[in-house]
C-alpha positions, 0 to 999 in steps of 0.5 A, a space after each residue: 628216804 629213811 635212815 635205815 633206807 640211806 644206810 641200806 644203799 650205802 652199804 649195797 654200792 660199797 661205800 659209806 661214810 666214816 672210817 670203815 677201813 681205819 681198823 688197817 692202819 695197824 698194818 701201818 703201824 706196824 710196818 713204820 715200827 719194824 722199819 724204824 727198829 731194823 734201821 736203829 739196829 743197822 745204825 747201832 752196830 754198823 759204820 757206814 758202808 760196814 757189811 756182813 755177809 749173809 749169803 753169797 747173794 745177801 749182805 747187810 750193809 749201812 749206805 744212806 741214800 739222799 736220793 728217791 728209789 735207786 738213788 733218783 734225784 740224790 741231793 734233792 733237799 729232804 723235805 721235797 721227798 718228805 713232802 712227796 711221801 705225806 702228799 702219797 700218804 694223804 692220797 693212799 688215806 684218802 683211797 683207803 676211806 673210799 675203799 669198800 670194805 670187802 675188798 680187803 686185799 686192796 686196804 691191805 695194800 695201800 696201808 702197806 704202801 702207807 706205812 712204808 712212805 712214812 717210814 721212809 719219810 720219818 728217816 729224812 725228816 730225822 737224819 736227812 736221808 733213808 738208811 738202806 741196809 738189804 744188799 742183794 747182789 750176785 758177784 759183781 752186780 749189785 742191786 740198790 740197797 733198801 730197806 723194811 720200808 721199801 720192802 712194803 711199798 713194793 708189796 703193797 704195789 705188787 699186791 695192787 697189781 695182782 688185785 686188779 689183774 687176777 681179782 677184779 674181774 671176781 667182783 
């Protein structure tokens, strides 16, 4: 088989070797940058539990999360979560590498998840906890505080679900 026929076969199968989706990593870097900037602004301007009401249902409140999502496993060593974030990110990068170049929505989803996971891992490694500050509430009920990295992870996961349910049949 010649080189051109090998390339042609790889292109038609939708999988090639190399870094065909590496350009999506700009989005991961962007998420990490915005996440870290917003967290640094919160740390610089708010004491722990200090709050500013933005709307009757939304406040900026500085909170330290030592657990996972929704404070699950609170008190576990931060390095457990750093390790899990690194493992998730490696898995996402492998998945991104294997993703067909034409499946751009899926690549976007993976990049959002990787950026969010690394944004929170940076906090855990540097501070021993994650800075959360977006406080959504209705009356006395509060949704657990979250941050930009969490938003990116959730957006990526929701878009993967949309991609799988709505768009998979069109490919």
